[in-house]
C-alpha positions as CSV (number, residue, x, y, z in Angstrom):
1,M,273.4,114.0,40.6
2,E,270.6,112.3,42.5
3,H,269.0,108.9,41.9
4,L,265.3,108.9,42.8
5,N,263.8,105.4,42.4
6,K,264.8,104.5,38.9
7,H,265.3,108.2,37.7
8,T,268.5,110.1,37.5
9,I,268.1,113.9,38.4
10,S,270.7,116.6,38.0
11,I,270.1,120.2,39.1
12,H,272.0,123.1,37.8
13,T,272.1,126.8,38.3
14,V,271.6,129.1,35.4
15,P,274.3,131.6,34.6
16,R,273.5,135.5,34.2
17,E,274.6,135.0,30.6
18,T,271.5,133.0,29.8
19,F,269.2,135.7,30.9
20,R,271.4,138.4,29.1
21,K,271.0,136.5,25.8
22,T,267.3,136.1,26.3
23,D,267.0,140.0,26.8
24,E,269.0,140.4,23.6
25,L,266.6,138.1,21.9
26,I,263.6,140.2,23.3
27,G,265.3,143.4,22.0
28,N,265.6,142.0,18.5
29,F,262.0,141.0,18.3
30,R,260.6,143.7,20.7
31,G,257.8,145.0,18.1
32,P,256.2,141.6,17.3
33,L,256.3,140.6,21.0
34,E,254.6,143.9,22.0
35,A,252.1,143.2,19.4
36,Y,251.4,139.7,20.7
37,L,251.1,141.1,24.2
38,D,248.6,143.7,22.9
39,R,246.5,140.9,21.3
40,L,246.7,138.7,24.3
41,L,245.4,141.5,26.6
42,W,242.7,142.1,24.0
43,W,241.6,138.5,23.9
44,N,241.9,138.1,27.5
45,E,238.9,140.5,28.0
46,R,236.8,137.9,26.0
47,V,238.4,134.5,26.8
48,N,240.0,133.7,30.0
49,L,243.7,133.3,28.8
50,V,245.8,134.5,31.6
51,S,244.6,135.8,35.1
52,R,242.4,138.7,34.8
53,N,243.7,142.1,35.8
54,V,247.4,140.8,35.6
55,P,249.7,143.9,35.0
56,R,251.3,144.3,31.6
57,E,254.8,144.2,33.3
58,T,254.0,140.8,34.9
59,I,253.0,139.4,31.4
60,W,256.4,140.7,30.1
61,E,258.0,138.6,32.8
62,H,256.2,135.6,31.5
63,I,257.3,136.3,28.1
64,R,260.8,136.5,29.2
65,H,260.3,133.3,31.2
66,S,259.0,131.5,28.1
67,L,261.9,132.7,25.9
68,L,264.6,131.3,28.3
69,L,263.9,127.9,26.7
70,S,265.5,129.1,23.4
71,Q,268.9,129.2,25.1
72,F,269.0,125.4,25.8
73,E,270.1,122.7,23.4
74,P,267.0,120.4,23.3
75,F,265.1,123.3,21.9
76,Q,267.8,124.7,19.7
77,S,268.3,121.3,17.9
78,A,264.5,120.6,17.6
79,K,262.7,121.2,14.2
80,L,259.3,120.7,15.6
81,I,258.0,122.0,19.0
82,I,254.6,121.1,20.4
83,D,253.2,123.2,23.3
84,A,250.9,121.2,25.3
85,G,248.3,123.1,27.4
86,T,249.3,126.5,25.7
87,G,246.5,128.5,27.3
88,G,247.2,132.0,26.1
89,G,250.0,130.9,23.8
90,L,252.8,130.7,26.4
91,P,255.5,129.7,25.8
92,G,254.7,128.7,22.2
93,L,253.8,132.0,20.6
94,P,256.8,134.0,21.8
95,L,259.0,131.2,20.9
96,A,257.5,131.0,17.4
97,I,257.9,134.8,17.0
98,T,261.5,134.6,17.8
99,R,262.3,131.4,16.1
100,P,260.8,131.6,12.5
101,E,262.8,128.7,11.3
102,K,261.1,126.2,13.6
103,H,257.6,124.8,13.3
104,F,255.3,124.9,16.3
105,V,252.1,123.1,17.2
106,L,249.9,124.8,20.0
107,N,247.6,122.5,21.7
108,D,244.9,123.2,24.3
109,L,241.9,121.4,25.4
110,V,239.7,124.4,25.3
111,T,238.4,125.2,21.8
112,K,237.9,128.9,22.6
113,K,241.5,129.3,23.5
114,C,242.7,127.7,20.3
115,L,240.5,130.0,18.3
116,A,242.1,133.1,20.1
117,M,245.6,131.6,19.2
118,K,244.6,131.1,15.6
119,Q,243.5,134.8,15.4
120,M,246.5,136.0,17.1
121,A,248.8,133.9,14.8
122,K,247.0,135.4,11.9
123,K,247.2,139.0,13.0
124,L,251.0,138.5,13.7
125,S,251.4,136.9,10.2
126,L,253.0,133.7,11.8
127,D,253.2,131.0,9.2
128,N,255.2,128.5,11.4
129,I,252.3,127.7,13.7
130,G,249.6,124.9,13.7
131,I,247.0,125.0,16.4
132,V,245.2,121.9,17.5
133,D,242.3,121.7,20.1
134,G,241.5,118.6,22.2
135,S,243.3,116.4,24.5
136,I,247.1,116.1,23.9
137,E,246.9,112.4,24.3
138,K,244.8,112.3,21.0
139,L,247.3,114.2,19.0
140,Q,248.2,112.6,15.7
141,Q,251.9,113.1,15.3
142,N,254.5,110.7,13.6
143,Q,257.4,113.1,13.4
144,P,259.8,113.4,16.3
145,F,259.4,116.5,18.4
146,V,260.3,118.4,21.5
147,M,257.3,119.0,23.8
148,V,257.0,121.9,26.1
149,S,254.4,122.9,28.7
150,K,254.2,125.9,31.2
151,H,252.5,125.0,34.4
152,A,249.8,123.1,32.6
153,F,250.2,119.5,33.8
154,K,251.7,117.5,36.6
155,I,254.8,115.6,35.2
156,N,253.3,112.1,35.8
157,E,250.0,113.1,34.3
158,L,251.6,114.5,31.1
159,Y,254.0,111.7,30.8
160,Q,251.0,109.1,31.0
161,M,249.1,111.0,28.4
162,T,252.0,111.3,25.9
163,S,254.0,108.3,26.5
164,S,253.0,106.8,23.1
165,L,253.9,110.0,21.2
166,P,257.4,110.3,19.5
167,W,258.7,113.2,21.6
168,T,262.5,113.0,22.0
169,S,262.7,115.5,25.0
170,T,260.1,117.3,27.2
171,A,260.9,120.8,28.6
172,L,258.6,121.8,31.4
173,Y,258.2,125.2,33.3
174,K,258.0,123.9,36.9
175,G,258.7,124.7,40.4
176,I,262.0,123.5,41.7
177,D,260.2,121.1,43.9
178,F,259.0,118.9,41.2
179,K,260.2,115.4,42.5
180,N,256.8,114.3,44.0
181,E,255.3,114.6,40.4
182,L,257.4,111.7,39.2
183,A,255.4,109.1,41.3
184,G,253.9,106.2,39.2
185,I,256.2,106.7,36.1
186,P,257.3,103.2,35.2
187,E,260.0,104.1,32.8
188,S,263.4,105.4,33.9
189,L,264.0,108.9,33.1
190,T,267.0,111.3,32.7
191,I,266.0,114.8,34.2
192,E,268.1,117.9,34.0
193,A,266.6,120.8,36.0
194,Y,267.8,124.4,35.9
195,D,267.0,126.5,39.0
196,L,266.0,130.0,38.0
197,S,265.8,131.3,41.6
198,D,268.8,133.5,41.6
199,E,267.7,135.9,38.8
200,S,265.0,137.8,40.7
201,D,261.9,137.5,42.9
202,F,259.7,136.6,39.9
203,Y,261.8,133.5,39.3
204,K,262.0,132.4,43.0
205,G,261.3,128.7,43.1
206,K,261.0,128.3,39.4
207,A,262.9,125.9,37.2
208,L,263.2,124.6,33.8
209,V,263.0,120.8,33.8
210,F,264.2,118.7,30.8
211,I,263.1,115.1,30.6
212,D,264.6,112.4,28.4
213,R,263.7,108.8,28.0
214,D,266.5,106.4,29.0
């Protein structure tokens, strides 16, 4: 455990079992996840959702990376999850496919990306997703939720934009060197970071970072 200014930070390793359970989840939903990937690649030729010419195998790694979150308690106990800066639907769409009992709101500033997400969700017959365009700081939400975001914001910027929203926990896909992103946050935070580096080269330097308000 480390204390950085007013924040309490703990860094953990992730057991191989967490990845194994994620792979089992992928196996159970392989068809719908493949269908999502097909639609993502189709839309990516028309709207810039992910890096152009990225191999299908690499996107599969990003889907697996997205689904790791489902193995952690803040996600498991949440009823509503809001994906801020969803881009091509990561992590929100794979999580919604594999967790139909939960409700998801996918948010992005770019209207064209949200239109693509709506069409993907419709094509995949997902009825547990809402899609909202515009800035996350203007989101109208009264129900408590868990907020997630995959490499879309710096921590301090997202915190400033959402400090008035009723999130109970925030789960961020970050690099393990995230501490410089805490500068300027006035409130004290409890941060649990899970280092993913030991899994493979794809995960080198990557972490899941969970933030709770004290």
